[in-house]
N, C-alpha and C positions, 0 to 999 in steps of 0.2 A: 504494500500500500504506500501511497505517497504520504509524506508528512502532513500535507494539508488535509487529505482525506481522513487520516488517522485522527488529526486534531478535531475535525468536524464530528466524527463519530464519538470521540470522547466528550465533546461539548454537548452533544445531544443526550448522551448517557448521563452526564452531569445534571442537565436540566431535568431529566426524568427523575433522578434520585432526589434532588433538592426540592422539586415541586411536590412530590408525594410525601417526602419526609416532613416538609413544612406543614402540610395539611394534617398529617398524622400527629405531630407533636403539638400543634395548635389545639386539636380536639382532645388529646390526652390531658393537657394542662388545664384546659377549660373544664374538663370533667372533674379534675382534682379540685379546682377552685369551687365548683358547685357542691361537691361532696363535703368539703371542709366547712363551707358556710352553712350547709344544711345541718351538719353535726355539731359544729362549734359556734358558728355565728360570725367568725372573722378568720383571717388568714395569718396564722402565727409564722414566725421567722423560719422555723424548722421545715415547714411545708414549702416556703419560698425557696429554701435551699434544695429541697427535694426536686422542685421543678427545674432548677438550674442543672442539677446533676443528671436528671433525666434527659435534658436536651443535650448536654455534653456527652453523656455515655451512649446515647442512641446513635450518634454519628459513626464511631468506629464499629459498634456492634452490628448495626444494620448494613454497613459497608462490607464487613467481613462475611455476613450471611448472604450478601447480594440480594437483599429483600426486594428491591425494585428493579431488578435487571429485566429487560424487556424479553429476553429469550425464554423466561419461565412462563409456563402456562398459569391459568388461574389458580388451580388447586395447589400446584407447587409454590406459587407465589404466596398464597395464604399460609402454607406450611412453613415457609421460610420467615414470614412475618411473625407467626406464632413462636418459632424457635428464637428469633431475634428478641422478641418481647420477653420471653422467659429468661433468656440469658441476661438481659438488662435488669430484670427484676432480681435475679440472683446476685448480680453485682451490687445493686443498691442495698439488698439485704445484708450482704457481706460488709459493706461500708458501715451500715447502721450497727452491726454486731461489733465490729472492731472499735468504733467510736463510742459504743455503749449509749446510743441515742434511740434505740428501737422503742424504749418505753415512752418516748415523747409523742409517738404517733398513735392515732386511734386504730385499733385492729379492725373495727368495722369499716372505717373509711379505706384502709389499705386493702382489705379483701375485696370490697366492691370495686375499688379502683383497678386492682389487678385483673379482675374478670371483665369488667365493662371496658377497661382500657383497650383490650384486644378487640372487642366488638366495635368500638367507635373507629379504631384504625382500619378494621376490615371494611366498615361502611364507607370510608373514604378511599380505601384501596380499590374496591370493585369498580366504581365509575372511572377513576383516574387510570386504572390499568386498561380498561376498555378503550378510553380515549387515546392512551399512549400506543396501544396496539393498532388502532385505526389510523393514527397519524403515521406510524411506521409503515403500514401497508400502503398508504398514499405515497409516501416518500419512495418506497421500493419500486413503484411503477415508474418513477422518474429515473431509476437506475437500471433500466433494461440494458443488459450488457452481453457482449460476445467476447470470447477468448481466442486470440490469434496464437496458435501453437497447439501441438498435440503431444508434447513431451511429458514425462512424468511430473515435472513441476507444474505444468498446466492442469493436469488431472488433480494434483494435490490442491491447487488453488480452487478448482471447481468444487471439490468436496468441502472446503472451508466456507465457500460463499453460497452454497446451494440453498441455504435457508431462505425461503421466499420473503421472510420479514426483513431480510438484509439486502439482498440483491436478486433481481429477477434475471437469472442466467438463461440465455437463449440457446447457446450451443458453442461448439468449437469451429474455428476456421483454420484449415490446414495451410501451412506455409511451405510445404515441399510437394514435389511430384515424384511418384504418384501419391495421392492422398491416402492416409491410413484409414482403415475401417472405422466407422463411427463407434466411439466408445459407448458403453452401456449407460453411463451416468448422464450424458448429454448427447444430443444429435450432432452430426457433422454437417455444418451448414454449407460448406463449399470451400473454394480455394481463395487464398489471399488476393489473387488477381481480380476477384469479383467483390472485394470488400465494400466498395462504395454502394454497389447494388444491394448487397446483403444488409448494410446498415439502413439504407432507405426503405427497403421492403419490410424489415422487421421493426423499424422505428427505434433502433438501438440508441441509447444515450451515453453509453460508456464502452470503451474498447480496452481490454487488457492485452498487452503484447507480452507474451511469455516465450521468448526466443533466447538461444544461447548467445554468449558474447561474440562468437564467431560470425554471427549474422548482423553485426553492427551496421553494415551498409543497408541491409534490408529494413532494419529498425528505423534508421534515419529517413529512408525513403517513405516508409509508412507514415511516420510522424508528419512529414511535410505534406503528404497526400491528404491527410485527414484534418489539416488545419482549418479548412473551410467547410467541414462537414457538421459543425455544431455538435461535436461529441467530446466527452472527456477521454483523454488518452492516458492510460496508466501503464508504465513499463515495469514489469516484474522480471528482473534478470534471472536467467536460468543458470544457477550455480550448481547444478546437479553433479558435476564432476569434481567439485571442490569441497573440502571439509571446512565448514565455517565454524568459528568459535566465538560465541558471545557477540554475534554480528548485530549491527544496527544501522539505521539511516539517519543522517543529520545534515547540517549545513555548516560550512566553514566560510565565514564572510560572504554569505548568500550564494555560495557555490555548493551544489549537491555533493555529499560525501557518503560513501558506503563503507562502513567499517567491516571488513571481512574477518578480522581477527583482533580482538581487543581484550585486554586483561580486565578481570573484575575489579582489580585494584584501581584502575583508572576510570572505569565506567560506573562503578558503584562504590566509591570510597566510603561514604557514610554508612551504607548498609553493611559493608564488609567490616567496618569498625565495630558496629553493633554485634555482628557475628563473633568477632574476636573477643569482645568484652563478655558476651554471653557464655562462650565456650570456656574461657579461662575461669570465670566465676564458677561455672558448673564443675569444672575439673577440680578446683580448689575444694568445693563442698564434697565432691566424690572422694577425694583423697582423705579428707577428715573422717568421713563416714566409713570408708573401707580400710582405714589404717590397721585395725586388728587383723583383718584378712591378709593384708599386704605383709604384715610382720610375720604372721603364721606361715604363709607361703614361702617367704624368704628363708625362714628357719628350716622348713621342710626341704627346700632345694639344697641348702647347705649340708644338711645331715644325710641326704640320700645319694649324693653324687659329688665327687671332688671337683672343685672348680669355683668360679665366681658365681654369685647369686644372680647377677644381671648379665644379660647378653646385649652388647652394644654393637650395632652394625651401621656402617656408613650407607646412607640412602640419600636419594635426591629429594630435596624439599622444594619450596616455592621458587620458581624461575630457575630450577636446576641446581640450586646451591646444595652442597653436600652437608647433611646433618647426621647426627648419631641418634638412632632410634633405639629406645630401651625396651627390653622384654625380660621376663623371668626366663632364665636359662632352662630350656626343655630338652637339650641334647647333651650327650657326653662331650667332653672337651676333645676336639679333633682338629686336625690340620689338613683340611682339604685344599688342594692346589687350585680347585675351581669351586666357586660357590654353587651349590646345587639346591634346587627347591626341595622342600620336604615332600616325601611320597607316602602313600598309605601304609606301607610296611617298612618304613625307613628304620634301619637298625641303629641309627645314631640317636634316636629318641629314647629317653629314659622312661621307665614305668610311670613315675610321677609326671614327667614331662608330657606323656601321652594324655593324661587326664587334664593337665593344664591347657594343652592345645585344644582338646575336645571341648572344654568349657570356656575357652578364650580367656581364661584367667591370666595366661602368660602375657596378654596384651596390656594388662592394667598399668604397669609402669609407664606406659606411653601417656598417661595422664600428666606425668611430670613434663613430658615433651610439649603437651598442650599448654601447661601452666607457664613454661618458659617461652612460649610463642613460636616454637619450631614446627609444631603440628597443630591440626584442628581436630575437633571431635568428629566432624563429618567432612569428607573429601576423598579424593582418589587415594587408595592404599599405596604407600611407598614401597617400591621394589628395591632389591639390592642393586648397587651401582653396576655390578657386572651384568646383571640381567638387563638393565636399561641399555647398556652398551650392545648387548646381543640383539635385543629386539629393535633397536633404532635402525630404520632402513628396511626392516623385514615386516613390521606392522605399521600400517598407514597412520600418520599423525600421532605416533606413539608418545613422543616427548611433549606434545601439546597438553597432556594431562597434568603437567607440572606448572601450569599457569596460576595455580593457587596452592595453598598449603595442603600437604597430604593429610589424610584423616585416619582415625582409628577405625571408623566404619565409613561406608559410602553406599552410593546407589548400586554399584556393582555387587556389593556384598549381600544386599537385601533382595536382589533379583536373581540370585543363584549363581553368580559368576565369581565364586571364591574357590580356594583350594588350588591344587596343582594345575598348571596350564601346560600340559605336555605337547600340545599342538599349537601352531600359529593361529589357527582358527579360534581356539578358545581364548587366546590372549587378545585377538582382534575384537571378540565380543565383549571382553572385559573393558578394553580401552573405549569401545563405542559407548558403553554405559557411563564411563568416566566423563567422556565428552558431552554426553547428554546431561549429566549433572551440571557441568559448567554452563551449558547453554540455558538450562532451566532453573538455575540456582535461585533460591529465595530462602529467607529465614524459616518460612513455613515448611518448605521442602526438607530443611535440616531437621526440624522437629519431627516430621513424619518418619524420616529415616532413623532417628534415634529411638522412636517408639517401636518401630518394626524390627530393629536390630536384635533385641532379646529373643524373638521368635525364630531367628535364623541360627541360633546356637545349637539347634538339634539337627542341623544339616549333616548329611552323610559325607559331604565334601570337606569337613573339618578334620584334620589329622596332623 
């Protein structure tokens, strides 16, 4: 999408949210005022504070639940409204409990307000939802579109835009001879040589050009040819042959710029700082809570096998810098000339070490790596330096996984891509998940990975 189109869509979504939110909060607070005056006769300061907290708390709560998103149907929208209202009430109750102010409020007023509050919001939601959907449908008729190109990227774009409430897609227009068979998702309307006739016949208002960079001359000719056709022209570059990493579209001094590969450190510095602060704090708390277990395991390792308690290995960290990753030693002390991955029946693993590896307890010292800032709780798992040297050049975009801090767990681990990678295909699948994590990264994704990680400890691939 162009930055202008994306901005327009975001603006319309914002108007939808703020319009419906304003109506809902107005009715909820009016209801509270009526109930308080009915029960008490005037509006005490604690109820005025409750109104302010309700307004402030509803914005992040309703945004998180996507209460007013236009893609939701009526029943789903009401369900999300109910969920958002219940979460907001739970937060308000927690605040009252912590501040020990719950006794200041009338239970009768609060119960009626909690029940009737959802009903009055639903009463405003129903007509506004209908109007928003009707307006969206009217707008979609003005976005009758065709896609020039039949490559996989064009098909992917069609799948994402096929929603009739968003864009009315009419079909594909082939750019090569002979034309490919019509895909099942949309009809093949013809060839690009007849684009002007196709646009006029179907009254299209938008043209998506999805062609590879090698067809730059064709793209330029199409653009010039369509300048006087009164249609929006949107170019979606086909980067199907390239591995994009945290890509984005922006402007540099009013010149269009496509970021093919950008570090999260430069693109999301604030969010990455929050991730680092959150993970270091969580690591510190975990180390305190798990200190008895850590001391017990350290003693057990020392008593059951000669050698150091901790195993420290050089691995690549953020931007390829070499760091020392800590683990409880799970193998007998040995002097391999070549670093080998652990295998299922590896004779180097001690009996205690096998249990530590199966339970992932051997990874717990890496909490110190997180605390020191060398690692993250969530991120691509660090591999031994010798493994990185081996796989670089053999696995596509292998070292791109080091564009952020390595993690104790990651997307690859919770999707089944852990354990020994005895084939290049297995390593390629793991790297693909690591790159997906970088492209999709958010704090919410980190939280989901952390929550799912304990359920992967029973995997048969842990040894």
